[in-house]
VEXTORFI-702527 format. One record per residue (C-alpha): x, y, z. Coordinates in Angstrom, 1 decimal. Example, Ala and Ser with C-alpha at 12.3 -4.5 7.8 and 13.67 -1.06 7.14 Angstrom:
BEGIN
+--------+--------+--------+
!   east !  north !     up !
+--------+--------+--------+
!   12.3 !   -4.5 !    7.8 !
!   13.7 !   -1.1 !    7.1 !
+--------+--------+--------+
This chain:
BEGIN
+--------+--------+--------+
!   east !  north !     up !
+--------+--------+--------+
!  -34.4 !  227.9 !    7.7 !
!  -36.8 !  230.2 !    6.0 !
!  -40.1 !  229.0 !    4.4 !
!  -42.5 !  231.1 !    2.4 !
!  -45.6 !  229.0 !    2.7 !
!  -47.5 !  227.8 !    5.8 !
!  -47.5 !  224.0 !    6.3 !
!  -50.8 !  222.2 !    5.6 !
!  -50.5 !  220.6 !    9.1 !
!  -48.1 !  220.9 !   12.0 !
!  -45.9 !  217.9 !   12.8 !
!  -47.2 !  215.9 !   15.6 !
!  -45.9 !  212.5 !   16.8 !
!  -48.4 !  212.2 !   19.5 !
!  -50.0 !  208.9 !   18.3 !
!  -46.5 !  207.4 !   17.9 !
!  -45.8 !  207.4 !   21.6 !
!  -49.3 !  206.5 !   22.9 !
!  -48.7 !  202.7 !   23.1 !
!  -45.5 !  203.1 !   25.1 !
!  -47.0 !  205.7 !   27.4 !
!  -50.1 !  203.6 !   28.0 !
!  -47.8 !  200.8 !   29.3 !
!  -46.2 !  203.3 !   31.8 !
!  -49.6 !  204.5 !   32.9 !
!  -50.9 !  201.0 !   33.5 !
!  -47.7 !  200.0 !   35.4 !
!  -48.0 !  202.9 !   37.8 !
!  -51.8 !  202.3 !   38.2 !
!  -51.2 !  198.7 !   39.1 !
!  -47.9 !  198.7 !   40.9 !
!  -47.8 !  202.2 !   42.5 !
!  -44.6 !  203.4 !   44.2 !
!  -42.5 !  200.5 !   43.0 !
!  -43.2 !  201.3 !   39.4 !
!  -42.3 !  205.0 !   40.0 !
!  -39.0 !  204.1 !   41.5 !
!  -38.2 !  201.8 !   38.6 !
!  -39.1 !  204.3 !   36.0 !
!  -37.1 !  207.1 !   37.6 !
!  -34.1 !  204.7 !   37.6 !
!  -34.7 !  203.8 !   33.9 !
!  -35.5 !  207.3 !   32.5 !
!  -33.8 !  209.8 !   34.7 !
!  -31.0 !  207.5 !   35.9 !
!  -31.7 !  208.3 !   39.5 !
!  -32.3 !  205.9 !   42.4 !
!  -34.9 !  207.6 !   44.6 !
!  -34.5 !  207.5 !   48.3 !
!  -37.8 !  209.2 !   48.7 !
!  -40.7 !  210.0 !   46.4 !
!  -41.7 !  213.0 !   48.5 !
!  -39.3 !  216.0 !   48.7 !
!  -37.8 !  216.3 !   52.2 !
!  -36.6 !  219.4 !   54.0 !
!  -38.5 !  221.8 !   51.7 !
!  -37.9 !  224.8 !   54.1 !
!  -34.2 !  224.1 !   54.2 !
!  -34.0 !  224.0 !   50.4 !
!  -36.1 !  227.1 !   50.0 !
!  -33.9 !  229.1 !   52.3 !
!  -31.1 !  228.6 !   49.7 !
!  -32.8 !  230.6 !   47.0 !
!  -30.8 !  233.6 !   45.7 !
!  -32.0 !  236.9 !   47.0 !
!  -32.4 !  238.5 !   43.6 !
!  -34.3 !  235.5 !   42.3 !
!  -36.5 !  235.5 !   45.5 !
!  -37.4 !  239.1 !   44.9 !
!  -38.2 !  238.4 !   41.2 !
!  -40.5 !  235.5 !   42.3 !
!  -42.3 !  237.7 !   44.8 !
!  -42.9 !  240.4 !   42.2 !
!  -44.2 !  237.9 !   39.6 !
!  -46.3 !  236.1 !   42.1 !
!  -48.1 !  239.3 !   43.0 !
!  -48.6 !  240.3 !   39.3 !
!  -50.2 !  236.9 !   38.5 !
!  -52.3 !  237.0 !   41.6 !
!  -53.7 !  240.5 !   40.8 !
!  -54.6 !  239.5 !   37.2 !
!  -56.5 !  236.4 !   38.4 !
!  -58.2 !  238.3 !   41.3 !
!  -59.4 !  240.8 !   38.7 !
!  -61.0 !  238.2 !   36.5 !
!  -62.4 !  235.9 !   39.3 !
!  -66.2 !  235.9 !   38.8 !
!  -68.5 !  236.8 !   41.7 !
!  -71.3 !  234.7 !   43.0 !
!  -74.7 !  235.7 !   41.7 !
!  -77.4 !  235.2 !   44.3 !
!  -81.0 !  236.5 !   44.3 !
!  -81.6 !  236.8 !   40.6 !
!  -84.8 !  235.3 !   39.0 !
!  -87.6 !  235.3 !   36.5 !
!  -91.2 !  234.1 !   36.3 !
!  -91.4 !  233.5 !   40.0 !
!  -88.2 !  231.4 !   40.1 !
!  -85.3 !  232.5 !   42.2 !
!  -82.0 !  231.4 !   40.6 !
!  -78.3 !  232.1 !   40.7 !
!  -74.7 !  230.9 !   40.6 !
!  -72.1 !  230.1 !   43.3 !
!  -68.5 !  229.3 !   42.4 !
!  -66.7 !  226.5 !   44.1 !
!  -63.0 !  225.6 !   43.8 !
!  -61.7 !  222.3 !   42.7 !
!  -60.6 !  220.5 !   45.9 !
!  -57.3 !  218.8 !   44.9 !
!  -55.0 !  219.6 !   42.0 !
!  -51.8 !  218.3 !   40.7 !
!  -49.3 !  220.5 !   39.0 !
!  -46.7 !  219.0 !   36.7 !
!  -43.5 !  221.2 !   36.3 !
!  -41.4 !  219.9 !   33.4 !
!  -37.7 !  219.3 !   33.4 !
!  -35.9 !  218.9 !   30.1 !
!  -32.6 !  220.8 !   29.9 !
!  -33.5 !  223.2 !   32.7 !
!  -35.8 !  223.8 !   35.7 !
!  -38.8 !  225.9 !   35.2 !
!  -40.0 !  227.7 !   38.4 !
!  -42.0 !  230.1 !   36.2 !
!  -44.4 !  227.2 !   35.3 !
!  -45.1 !  226.5 !   39.0 !
!  -46.0 !  230.2 !   39.5 !
!  -48.2 !  230.2 !   36.4 !
!  -50.1 !  227.0 !   37.4 !
!  -50.1 !  227.6 !   41.1 !
!  -51.0 !  231.2 !   41.7 !
!  -54.4 !  231.0 !   39.9 !
!  -55.2 !  228.0 !   42.1 !
!  -54.5 !  230.0 !   45.2 !
!  -56.8 !  232.8 !   44.0 !
!  -59.5 !  230.2 !   43.3 !
!  -59.2 !  228.8 !   46.9 !
!  -58.0 !  225.3 !   46.0 !
!  -57.5 !  223.5 !   49.3 !
!  -54.9 !  220.9 !   48.3 !
!  -52.1 !  221.6 !   45.8 !
!  -49.6 !  218.8 !   44.9 !
!  -46.6 !  219.2 !   42.6 !
!  -44.5 !  216.7 !   40.7 !
!  -41.2 !  217.5 !   38.9 !
!  -38.2 !  215.4 !   37.8 !
!  -35.8 !  214.8 !   40.8 !
!  -32.9 !  216.4 !   39.1 !
!  -34.9 !  219.7 !   38.5 !
!  -35.9 !  220.4 !   42.1 !
!  -34.2 !  223.7 !   42.9 !
!  -34.4 !  226.2 !   45.8 !
!  -36.7 !  228.3 !   43.6 !
!  -39.1 !  225.4 !   43.2 !
!  -39.1 !  224.8 !   46.9 !
!  -39.6 !  228.5 !   47.7 !
!  -42.5 !  228.8 !   45.4 !
!  -44.0 !  225.7 !   46.8 !
!  -44.0 !  227.2 !   50.2 !
!  -45.6 !  230.4 !   48.9 !
!  -48.3 !  228.4 !   47.3 !
!  -48.8 !  226.3 !   50.5 !
!  -48.3 !  223.2 !   48.5 !
!  -49.1 !  220.0 !   50.4 !
!  -46.4 !  217.8 !   48.9 !
!  -43.7 !  218.0 !   46.2 !
!  -43.0 !  214.7 !   44.5 !
!  -39.6 !  213.9 !   42.9 !
!  -41.2 !  212.2 !   39.9 !
!  -41.0 !  213.3 !   36.2 !
!  -42.5 !  212.2 !   32.9 !
!  -45.5 !  210.1 !   32.1 !
!  -45.2 !  208.2 !   35.3 !
!  -45.8 !  211.4 !   37.3 !
!  -49.0 !  212.1 !   35.5 !
!  -50.2 !  208.5 !   36.1 !
!  -49.3 !  208.8 !   39.8 !
!  -51.3 !  212.0 !   40.2 !
!  -54.2 !  210.6 !   38.3 !
!  -54.6 !  207.3 !   40.2 !
!  -52.6 !  207.8 !   43.4 !
!  -50.0 !  205.5 !   44.8 !
!  -48.9 !  204.5 !   48.4 !
!  -47.2 !  207.9 !   48.5 !
!  -48.7 !  210.2 !   45.8 !
!  -52.1 !  211.6 !   46.4 !
!  -54.8 !  211.2 !   43.8 !
!  -56.0 !  214.6 !   42.6 !
!  -59.1 !  215.9 !   40.8 !
!  -57.4 !  217.8 !   38.1 !
!  -53.9 !  217.8 !   36.5 !
!  -52.4 !  220.9 !   34.9 !
!  -49.1 !  221.8 !   33.4 !
!  -47.0 !  221.5 !   30.2 !
!  -44.4 !  218.9 !   29.3 !
!  -42.9 !  216.9 !   26.5 !
!  -44.8 !  214.6 !   24.2 !
!  -44.8 !  211.7 !   26.7 !
!  -46.2 !  213.9 !   29.4 !
!  -48.9 !  215.2 !   27.1 !
!  -49.8 !  211.7 !   25.9 !
!  -50.1 !  210.6 !   29.5 !
!  -52.4 !  213.5 !   30.2 !
!  -54.5 !  212.5 !   27.3 !
!  -54.8 !  208.9 !   28.5 !
!  -55.6 !  209.7 !   32.1 !
!  -58.2 !  212.3 !   31.0 !
!  -60.7 !  209.4 !   31.0 !
!  -60.5 !  209.3 !   34.8 !
!  -59.3 !  212.7 !   35.9 !
!  -59.7 !  216.3 !   34.6 !
!  -56.8 !  217.9 !   32.7 !
!  -56.2 !  221.5 !   31.6 !
!  -55.5 !  220.5 !   28.0 !
!  -52.7 !  219.2 !   25.7 !
!  -50.0 !  221.8 !   25.5 !
!  -47.0 !  222.0 !   23.1 !
!  -45.0 !  222.6 !   21.1 !
!  -44.7 !  226.3 !   21.5 !
!  -46.4 !  228.6 !   18.8 !
!  -45.9 !  232.2 !   17.9 !
!  -47.5 !  234.3 !   15.2 !
!  -46.3 !  237.8 !   14.7 !
!  -48.4 !  240.3 !   12.6 !
!  -46.2 !  243.2 !   11.6 !
!  -46.8 !  246.4 !    9.5 !
!  -44.3 !  248.9 !    8.2 !
!  -44.1 !  250.6 !   11.6 !
!  -42.8 !  247.5 !   13.4 !
!  -39.2 !  247.3 !   14.6 !
!  -37.6 !  244.4 !   12.7 !
!  -34.9 !  243.9 !   15.3 !
!  -37.6 !  243.3 !   17.9 !
!  -39.3 !  240.8 !   15.6 !
!  -36.1 !  238.8 !   15.2 !
!  -35.6 !  238.8 !   18.9 !
!  -39.2 !  237.7 !   19.6 !
!  -39.0 !  234.8 !   17.1 !
!  -35.6 !  233.6 !   18.5 !
!  -36.9 !  233.9 !   22.0 !
!  -39.7 !  231.5 !   21.4 !
!  -37.4 !  229.3 !   19.3 !
!  -35.6 !  228.6 !   22.6 !
!  -38.4 !  226.3 !   23.5 !
!  -37.1 !  223.7 !   21.0 !
!  -36.8 !  222.7 !   17.4 !
!  -40.5 !  221.9 !   17.0 !
!  -41.6 !  225.5 !   17.9 !
!  -44.0 !  226.9 !   15.2 !
!  -42.8 !  230.4 !   14.3 !
!  -44.7 !  232.6 !   11.8 !
!  -44.3 !  236.2 !   10.6 !
!  -47.3 !  237.7 !    8.7 !
!  -46.5 !  241.1 !    7.2 !
!  -47.5 !  243.5 !    4.4 !
!  -44.1 !  245.1 !    4.4 !
!  -41.4 !  243.8 !    2.1 !
!  -38.8 !  245.7 !    4.1 !
!  -39.7 !  243.8 !    7.3 !
!  -39.8 !  240.4 !    5.7 !
!  -36.5 !  240.9 !    3.9 !
!  -34.8 !  242.1 !    7.0 !
!  -36.0 !  239.2 !    9.1 !
!  -35.2 !  236.7 !    6.4 !
!  -31.6 !  237.9 !    6.2 !
!  -31.2 !  237.8 !   10.0 !
!  -32.6 !  234.3 !   10.3 !
!  -31.6 !  232.5 !    7.1 !
!  -28.7 !  230.7 !    8.8 !
!  -30.7 !  229.8 !   11.9 !
!  -31.3 !  226.1 !   12.4 !
!  -34.9 !  226.6 !   13.4 !
!  -37.7 !  226.9 !   10.8 !
!  -39.4 !  230.2 !   10.3 !
!  -42.4 !  230.9 !    8.1 !
!  -42.3 !  234.4 !    6.6 !
!  -45.6 !  235.2 !    4.8 !
!  -46.4 !  238.3 !    2.7 !
!  -50.0 !  239.5 !    3.1 !
!  -51.9 !  242.3 !    1.4 !
!  -53.0 !  244.0 !    4.6 !
!  -53.4 !  243.5 !    8.4 !
!  -57.0 !  242.3 !    8.1 !
!  -55.8 !  239.4 !    5.9 !
!  -53.1 !  238.6 !    8.4 !
!  -55.6 !  238.5 !   11.3 !
!  -57.8 !  236.2 !    9.2 !
!  -54.9 !  233.9 !    8.7 !
!  -53.9 !  234.1 !   12.4 !
!  -57.5 !  233.2 !   13.5 !
!  -57.3 !  230.1 !   11.4 !
!  -53.9 !  229.1 !   12.8 !
!  -55.2 !  229.8 !   16.4 !
!  -51.7 !  230.2 !   17.8 !
!  -50.6 !  230.0 !   21.4 !
!  -48.9 !  233.4 !   21.2 !
!  -50.1 !  236.2 !   18.9 !
!  -48.1 !  239.5 !   18.6 !
!  -49.9 !  242.4 !   17.0 !
!  -46.8 !  244.4 !   16.2 !
!  -48.7 !  247.1 !   14.3 !
!  -49.7 !  250.7 !   14.8 !
!  -52.8 !  251.3 !   16.8 !
!  -52.8 !  247.6 !   17.8 !
!  -55.6 !  247.9 !   20.3 !
!  -58.0 !  248.8 !   17.5 !
!  -57.4 !  245.4 !   15.9 !
!  -57.8 !  243.4 !   19.1 !
!  -61.5 !  242.8 !   18.7 !
!  -60.9 !  241.1 !   15.3 !
!  -58.8 !  238.4 !   17.0 !
!  -61.0 !  235.4 !   17.6 !
!  -58.5 !  232.6 !   18.3 !
!  -55.3 !  233.0 !   20.2 !
!  -54.0 !  231.9 !   23.6 !
!  -52.5 !  235.2 !   24.5 !
!  -52.0 !  238.5 !   22.6 !
!  -49.4 !  241.1 !   23.0 !
!  -50.0 !  244.6 !   21.5 !
!  -47.6 !  246.8 !   19.7 !
!  -43.9 !  246.5 !   20.7 !
!  -44.8 !  244.5 !   23.9 !
!  -42.6 !  241.3 !   23.7 !
!  -44.5 !  238.0 !   23.8 !
!  -41.8 !  236.8 !   26.3 !
!  -43.2 !  239.1 !   29.0 !
!  -46.3 !  236.9 !   29.1 !
!  -44.0 !  233.9 !   29.7 !
!  -42.9 !  235.6 !   32.9 !
!  -44.4 !  238.7 !   34.5 !
!  -47.2 !  240.4 !   32.6 !
!  -50.0 !  238.7 !   34.6 !
!  -51.7 !  236.5 !   32.0 !
!  -50.5 !  232.9 !   31.8 !
!  -47.8 !  231.1 !   29.8 !
!  -49.6 !  227.8 !   29.9 !
!  -51.6 !  228.3 !   26.8 !
!  -53.5 !  226.2 !   24.2 !
!  -51.7 !  224.9 !   21.1 !
!  -52.5 !  222.9 !   18.0 !
!  -55.6 !  225.0 !   17.3 !
!  -57.1 !  224.5 !   20.8 !
!  -57.2 !  228.3 !   21.1 !
!  -60.3 !  228.0 !   19.0 !
!  -62.2 !  226.7 !   22.0 !
!  -60.3 !  227.6 !   25.2 !
!  -57.8 !  230.0 !   26.7 !
!  -54.8 !  229.8 !   28.9 !
!  -54.7 !  228.7 !   32.5 !
!  -56.4 !  231.1 !   34.9 !
!  -58.6 !  231.1 !   38.0 !
!  -61.4 !  229.7 !   35.8 !
!  -59.5 !  226.4 !   35.5 !
!  -59.8 !  225.8 !   39.3 !
!  -63.4 !  226.8 !   39.9 !
!  -66.7 !  225.3 !   38.9 !
!  -70.2 !  226.8 !   38.6 !
!  -72.9 !  225.5 !   41.0 !
!  -76.3 !  226.7 !   39.8 !
!  -79.3 !  226.8 !   42.0 !
!  -83.1 !  227.4 !   41.7 !
!  -85.8 !  228.0 !   44.3 !
!  -89.5 !  228.8 !   44.1 !
!  -92.5 !  228.5 !   46.3 !
!  -94.9 !  230.2 !   43.8 !
!  -93.6 !  230.1 !   40.2 !
!  -95.7 !  231.6 !   37.4 !
!  -98.3 !  229.2 !   36.0 !
!  -96.8 !  229.3 !   32.5 !
!  -93.5 !  228.0 !   33.8 !
!  -95.2 !  225.0 !   35.4 !
!  -97.4 !  224.2 !   32.4 !
!  -94.4 !  224.5 !   30.0 !
!  -92.4 !  222.0 !   32.2 !
!  -95.3 !  219.5 !   32.4 !
!  -96.0 !  219.7 !   28.6 !
!  -92.3 !  219.1 !   27.7 !
!  -91.8 !  216.3 !   30.3 !
!  -94.9 !  214.4 !   29.0 !
!  -93.8 !  214.9 !   25.4 !
!  -90.5 !  213.2 !   26.3 !
!  -92.3 !  210.4 !   28.0 !
!  -91.3 !  211.4 !   31.6 !
!  -94.6 !  211.2 !   33.4 !
!  -93.1 !  211.2 !   36.9 !
!  -91.1 !  214.3 !   36.0 !
!  -94.4 !  216.0 !   35.1 !
!  -96.1 !  214.6 !   38.2 !
!  -93.4 !  215.7 !   40.6 !
!  -93.8 !  219.3 !   39.3 !
!  -97.6 !  219.2 !   39.2 !
!  -98.1 !  217.8 !   42.6 !
!  -96.3 !  220.8 !   44.1 !
!  -97.6 !  223.6 !   42.0 !
! -100.8 !  222.2 !   40.4 !
+--------+--------+--------+
């Protein structure tokens, strides 16, 4: 289906499922393992013999050799990207007689949710797990639906040195990671995509545990000029449409030829595509910044010269680079913000697993620093704050 105007808002049934998901979360919180077993029987039609995956090494040994090699290559690429952007400690800076700096510490325990749906998604475990390894996270736990645990998932789990893999899917998995059960370990932060029930659960437990964000459905905005290859545009749109019927797919172009070609190719497609004519590339980028998409493709000549104009996007591909390569092997992450969250945050990276610890030390700070502190503390009515500073430095 082709549409020529952008929707005023994107469809979101998030609120509709919150009451049901809250019941699931509370059941797991209160009843632990027994609730998990019952929900897996109810939702996945599987009677669990164990909540924790057994014989991980044996399962991992069954991974296909070609797939194993692909996993190793992608693992290395994601690792190198995150190692590049990992910030250094800053020790020994200072001003006005105060020594200050920053040290970075990793989150201690994380839970990764790997969704199921129609297929298994080992790429998601790589995307969520490798940055955590770079960050130095000590304990990584994984949960995924029991019918989606494959040799590839097990092999990646071993590469990541995952402590345990849980055979739990859906909202109940998120609740278990958030609050812990007799078997599932309570974590400090939960990351990973999933369906609307999973995202609703993440939203609900975020009162008690950190989350990466609310991800989904998939979004792609392509900006194309006359130099773009229309066949590539069609492929890129259809590639992201594979994520499901709610995928938000947009083409912004100043070329009638491009728009007409794409329209003819996709007019019989069951997915919805928004094909919008713009006056120039700057107008397209302005629109894209307002949309703040998960994926943005700058399919234009001299794409890098336009990159600085992009303010809001989860990940950007330049020129003829396919957005799908970010989904797998480019290095940047495919767990990206959606629903305009790209206005305030980016995709999963090493930064999601580290936290800044700031420090200050001074034996002889400049007098103006001391006086400024005392004046402001007294103005705010905090006499003991002022006194604790004054008694040391005068």
